[in-house]
C-alpha positions in Angstrom: 60.6 42.4 152.8 57.7 45.0 152.6 56.9 46.5 149.1 57.5 49.9 150.3 60.9 49.1 151.4 61.9 47.5 148.0 60.6 50.6 146.5 62.5 52.9 148.9 65.8 50.9 147.8 65.0 51.3 143.9 64.4 55.4 145.3 67.9 55.3 146.8 69.7 53.7 143.7 68.2 56.1 141.4 69.2 59.0 143.5 72.7 57.7 143.4 72.2 57.7 139.5 71.2 61.2 139.9 74.7 62.0 141.9 76.8 60.2 138.9 74.3 62.8 136.9 75.6 65.8 138.8 79.0 64.8 138.9 79.3 64.7 135.2 77.7 68.0 134.8 80.0 70.1 136.9 83.1 71.5 135.4 84.4 73.7 138.1 87.5 72.9 140.5 85.6 72.3 143.5 83.6 69.3 142.3 83.7 67.8 145.2 82.3 70.3 147.6 79.5 70.9 144.7 78.6 67.5 144.5 78.1 66.8 148.0 76.5 69.6 148.1 73.5 69.0 145.4 73.8 65.5 146.5 72.7 66.1 150.0 70.0 68.7 149.0 68.6 66.3 146.6 68.6 63.3 149.3 66.9 65.9 151.8 64.1 66.3 149.4 63.7 62.8 148.7 63.5 62.1 152.3 61.1 64.4 152.9 59.1 63.2 149.8 59.0 59.5 150.9 58.8 59.7 154.4 60.2 56.4 155.1 63.8 57.5 156.1 64.1 58.2 160.1 67.6 58.8 160.1 70.5 59.5 157.9 74.3 61.1 157.8 75.2 63.3 154.6 77.1 62.0 151.6 80.5 62.4 151.7 82.6 62.5 148.3 86.7 61.9 148.6 89.5 61.3 146.1 91.1 62.8 143.1 91.0 60.9 139.9 88.4 58.7 140.9 85.7 60.0 143.2 83.4 58.4 145.5 80.6 59.4 147.2 79.2 57.6 150.4 76.4 58.1 153.1 77.8 56.5 156.5 74.2 55.4 157.6 70.7 55.5 156.3 67.5 54.5 158.4 64.3 53.4 156.9 61.1 51.9 158.2 57.8 51.0 157.1 56.2 51.0 160.7 57.1 47.4 160.9 60.5 46.8 159.8 63.7 48.9 160.2 66.2 48.9 157.2 69.9 50.1 157.7 72.2 50.9 155.2 75.7 51.6 156.0 78.4 53.2 153.7 76.2 53.4 150.6 77.0 55.5 147.4 79.1 55.4 144.2 82.8 55.2 143.1 83.6 56.8 139.5 86.0 54.7 137.5 85.6 56.7 134.3 83.3 59.2 132.4 83.0 61.3 129.6 80.2 62.6 127.7 79.1 59.8 126.1 80.4 56.8 128.4 80.6 56.0 132.2 81.7 53.0 134.2 81.1 53.3 137.9 79.9 50.9 140.9 77.2 51.2 143.2 77.6 50.0 146.6 75.5 49.1 149.7 78.5 47.9 152.0 76.4 46.8 155.0 72.7 46.3 154.9 70.7 45.0 158.2 67.0 44.4 158.7 65.2 44.6 162.3 61.6 44.3 163.4 60.1 46.8 166.0 58.4 45.7 169.1 59.5 42.2 169.7 58.4 40.2 172.2 61.7 39.0 173.8 59.8 36.0 175.4 58.5 34.7 172.1 61.0 32.3 171.2 59.6 31.0 167.9 59.7 34.6 166.4 63.3 35.1 167.7 63.8 31.9 166.2 62.2 32.6 162.5 63.9 36.1 162.9 67.6 34.7 163.4 66.7 32.2 160.4 65.5 35.1 158.2 68.1 37.2 158.7 70.6 34.4 157.1 68.5 34.9 153.8 68.6 38.7 153.8 71.3 40.6 151.8 74.2 42.0 153.9 75.8 44.0 151.2 75.2 45.0 147.4 77.6 45.7 144.7 77.1 46.5 141.3 79.6 47.3 138.3 77.8 49.3 135.6 78.8 50.5 132.3 76.8 53.0 129.9 77.7 53.8 126.2 75.5 56.1 124.4 75.9 56.3 120.5 73.2 58.3 118.5 69.9 57.1 119.7 71.0 54.3 121.4 72.3 53.8 125.2 74.3 50.2 125.7 74.3 49.1 129.4 76.5 46.7 130.8 75.3 45.8 134.8 77.1 43.3 137.0 75.9 42.8 140.3 76.6 40.7 143.7 74.3 40.2 146.2 75.8 38.6 149.3 73.7 37.1 151.9 74.6 35.1 155.0 73.7 31.6 153.3 74.2 32.3 149.7 75.5 34.6 147.0 73.6 36.1 144.1 75.2 37.4 140.8 73.1 39.2 138.0 74.3 40.1 134.5 72.9 41.8 131.9 73.8 43.5 128.6 71.0 45.1 127.0 70.4 48.6 125.0 67.8 51.1 125.0 66.4 53.4 122.5 65.4 56.8 122.7 65.3 59.8 120.1 66.1 62.1 122.9 69.6 60.2 123.6 71.0 61.9 120.4 70.9 65.4 121.9 72.0 64.1 125.1 75.0 63.6 127.2 75.5 61.0 129.9 74.6 63.0 132.7 71.4 64.2 131.2 70.5 60.6 130.5 71.0 59.6 134.1 68.9 62.5 135.1 65.9 61.9 132.6 65.8 58.1 132.3 67.5 56.5 135.6 66.4 59.0 138.0 63.1 60.0 136.8 62.2 56.4 135.8 62.0 55.4 139.5 61.1 58.5 141.2 58.3 59.8 138.9 55.0 58.8 139.6 54.1 59.1 136.3 57.0 56.2 135.4 54.9 54.0 133.2 54.2 56.8 131.0 57.6 57.6 131.1 58.6 54.1 130.0 56.5 54.3 126.8 58.6 56.7 125.0 61.8 54.0 125.2 62.3 50.9 123.4 64.5 48.0 124.5 66.6 45.2 123.3 67.8 42.8 125.3 71.5 40.8 124.6 71.8 38.6 127.5 70.9 38.3 130.9 72.5 35.5 133.4 71.4 34.9 137.2 73.5 32.7 139.8 73.1 31.7 143.2 75.5 29.6 145.2 75.0 27.9 148.2 77.1 28.9 151.2 74.7 27.1 153.9 71.5 27.9 152.2 70.3 24.3 151.9 70.8 24.1 155.7 69.0 27.0 156.4 66.1 26.0 154.5 66.3 22.5 156.3 65.9 24.4 159.6 63.0 26.5 158.3 61.2 23.2 157.3 62.0 22.2 161.1 60.5 25.4 162.6 57.2 25.5 159.9 56.7 21.4 161.0 57.1 22.0 164.6 54.7 24.9 164.6 52.0 22.9 162.8 52.7 19.9 164.9 53.9 17.7 162.1 56.7 15.2 162.3 60.1 16.1 161.2 61.9 14.0 158.6 64.5 14.0 156.1 61.6 12.2 154.3 59.5 15.2 154.5 61.8 17.7 153.7 62.7 16.0 150.2 58.7 15.8 149.8 59.0 19.7 150.3 61.8 19.9 148.2 59.6 17.8 145.4 56.6 20.3 145.8 59.0 23.1 145.3 60.1 21.5 142.2 56.2 21.0 141.2 55.4 24.7 141.8 58.2 26.3 140.0 57.8 24.3 137.1 53.7 25.0 136.9 54.3 28.8 137.7 57.1 29.1 135.2 55.0 26.9 132.5 51.9 29.5 133.3 54.0 32.4 132.5 56.2 31.3 129.5 53.9 29.1 128.1 55.4 26.1 125.8 58.2 27.8 124.3 60.6 26.3 126.7 59.0 23.3 128.2 62.4 21.3 128.4 64.2 23.9 129.8 61.7 24.3 132.3 61.4 21.2 133.6 65.3 21.0 134.1 65.2 24.3 136.3 62.4 22.7 138.6 64.6 19.7 138.8 68.0 21.8 139.5 65.8 23.5 141.8 65.0 20.8 143.9 68.7 19.5 143.8 69.9 22.8 145.2 67.0 22.8 148.2 68.7 19.5 149.0 72.0 20.3 148.9 72.9 18.1 146.3 74.3 20.9 144.5 75.9 24.2 145.1 74.9 26.6 142.4 72.0 27.0 140.1 71.3 29.7 137.8 69.9 30.4 134.1 70.7 32.6 131.2 68.9 34.1 128.3 71.0 34.7 125.5 70.2 36.1 121.9 70.7 33.4 119.1 73.4 33.9 116.9 71.3 34.2 114.1 69.1 36.7 115.4 68.9 40.5 114.8 68.8 42.9 117.5 65.2 43.8 118.0 63.7 46.8 119.7 60.4 46.5 121.4 58.6 49.0 123.7 60.1 49.1 127.4 56.9 49.1 129.1 55.8 46.0 126.7 59.0 44.1 127.9 58.6 45.0 131.8 54.7 43.9 131.8 55.3 40.8 129.7 59.1 39.9 129.2 58.2 36.3 128.9 56.3 36.7 125.3 57.5 35.6 121.9 59.9 38.2 122.1 62.3 35.6 124.1 60.9 32.6 122.8 61.9 33.4 119.3 65.2 35.1 119.4 66.8 34.1 122.8 68.2 30.4 123.9 67.3 29.3 127.5 70.4 27.5 129.6 70.2 26.0 132.9 73.3 26.2 135.2 73.6 23.8 137.8 76.9 22.0 139.3 
């Protein structure tokens, strides 16, 4: 997907974060109407600034104790791809000045391409196959808890495509002097929203420190291997090469080798055995011999919580910070 559309999705997520902040800031009986009004005004400004959104329907908020706000439809384009998001918004489960539990949702996602030649059979086949890999819905549960100058974050996301389900779980903590005098609403505005929308976000990140506790990534095969074989067939036919199971297996070995080399270059020798194990597990998933692949970084039991510059971590997360403090485990079954 084009990087512009990826940036757009991040911006939309940040806007939802702002909506949560607005919700926590409002103390009137007309909270839903105030939230709708403010959220839609902010979104209209975002639409004008981004230049990518061609169509959108206003956010509507409902509920009594637990409130949810959703836009029925948002359409964006980068000039080539057309991204349609349906029922995008958030649900608030519980909140107070120092904590928040909520879920962020995009209940239906479709990606189209402009000006398709209906007579181009190969292009249509490639697009149909690509759509199987592209996410069709996203749900993230997030828990935030502020304590003095620290903000604890627990995030669990499920991203579903037609041929696979991806799960991401992260537990981490941010540190900033400003947290001492801010409530959750202000933190959502100043940290989450501004970090993604502000063009000076790299400078913004320099002010914060970061400590990782654990992160887990998993992918479950729901037809992924079969679609990878179809992709191999399409690419081989396009290049005039023969198609065979042996050729597909060789491609899987090549994927293993490239992944191993790439990860070794990024992570160095710190996790040499784990990287080889991950490459083999990836090859097994491609061939359909296993149905789940994943990995986890977890802080060692004897390792103390260590804060580093958030900007430094984002630029180089695989430095000695991980090697010295975290176990790297591979999941394959």
